[in-house]
C-alpha positions as CSV (number, residue, x, y, z in Angstrom):
1,X,0.0,0.0,0.0
2,X,1.4,3.4,-1.0
3,X,1.6,6.4,1.2
4,X,-1.1,8.2,-0.8
5,X,-3.5,5.4,-0.3
6,X,-2.9,5.4,3.5
7,X,-3.5,9.2,3.6
8,X,-6.7,8.7,1.6
9,X,-7.9,6.0,3.9
10,X,-7.3,8.2,7.0
11,X,-8.9,11.2,5.3
12,X,-12.0,9.2,4.4
13,X,-12.1,7.8,7.9
14,X,-12.0,11.3,9.5
15,X,-14.7,12.3,7.0
16,X,-16.9,9.4,8.1
17,X,-16.4,10.3,11.7
18,X,-17.4,13.9,11.1
19,X,-20.4,12.9,9.1
20,X,-21.6,10.5,11.8
21,X,-20.8,12.5,14.9
22,X,-21.4,16.0,13.6
23,X,-25.2,16.1,13.5
24,X,-25.4,14.7,17.0
25,X,-22.9,17.1,18.4
26,X,-24.5,20.1,16.7
27,X,-28.0,19.1,18.0
28,X,-26.8,18.5,21.5
29,X,-24.9,21.9,21.4
30,X,-28.1,23.7,20.2
31,X,-30.2,22.0,22.9
32,X,-27.6,23.0,25.5
33,X,-27.5,26.6,24.4
34,X,-31.4,26.9,24.4
35,X,-31.6,25.2,27.8
36,X,-29.0,27.6,29.2
37,X,-30.9,30.6,27.8
38,X,-34.1,29.3,29.3
39,X,-32.4,28.6,32.6
40,X,-30.9,32.0,32.7
41,X,-34.2,33.7,32.0
42,X,-36.1,31.6,34.6
43,X,-33.1,31.6,37.1
44,X,-33.4,27.8,37.4
45,X,-29.8,26.5,37.5
46,X,-30.3,22.7,37.6
47,X,-27.6,20.8,35.7
48,X,-29.6,17.7,35.2
49,X,-32.2,19.4,33.1
50,X,-29.7,20.2,30.4
51,X,-28.2,16.7,30.6
52,X,-31.5,14.9,30.3
53,X,-32.6,17.0,27.3
54,X,-29.3,16.4,25.5
55,X,-29.6,12.7,26.2
56,X,-33.1,12.6,24.8
57,X,-32.2,14.5,21.7
58,X,-29.2,12.3,21.0
59,X,-31.2,9.2,21.6
60,X,-34.0,10.3,19.3
61,X,-31.4,11.2,16.6
62,X,-29.9,7.7,17.0
63,X,-33.3,6.1,16.6
64,X,-34.2,8.2,13.6
65,X,-30.8,8.5,11.9
66,X,-29.3,5.2,12.9
67,X,-30.1,3.5,9.6
68,X,-28.3,6.3,7.7
69,X,-25.4,6.2,10.1
70,X,-25.0,2.4,9.8
71,X,-25.2,2.7,6.0
72,X,-22.4,5.2,5.9
73,X,-20.3,3.1,8.2
74,X,-20.9,0.0,6.1
75,X,-20.0,1.8,2.9
76,X,-16.7,2.9,4.4
77,X,-16.0,-0.7,5.7
78,X,-16.7,-2.1,2.2
79,X,-14.2,0.4,0.7
80,X,-11.6,-0.7,3.2
81,X,-12.2,-4.4,2.6
82,X,-11.9,-3.7,-1.2
83,X,-8.6,-2.1,-0.6
84,X,-7.4,-5.0,1.5
85,X,-8.5,-7.5,-1.2
86,X,-6.8,-5.6,-4.0
């Protein structure tokens, strides 16, 4: 395997990680910011509220987008196996 192929595999792997983790991280960040704004307005400073809401949002995203995430991961694994076989 040449150096350029190794770099391509690592670059594709990082792209897959960003595609899979990015939406969950952005959603949990948005929920955290909205929760913090609401807590600041209402002066309720309970840390578990933010944690529970983030947990629910990430769980819902996994239920709804899990098929898409698994498809992306399987496609990347197939590409890696093709490179191994070649």
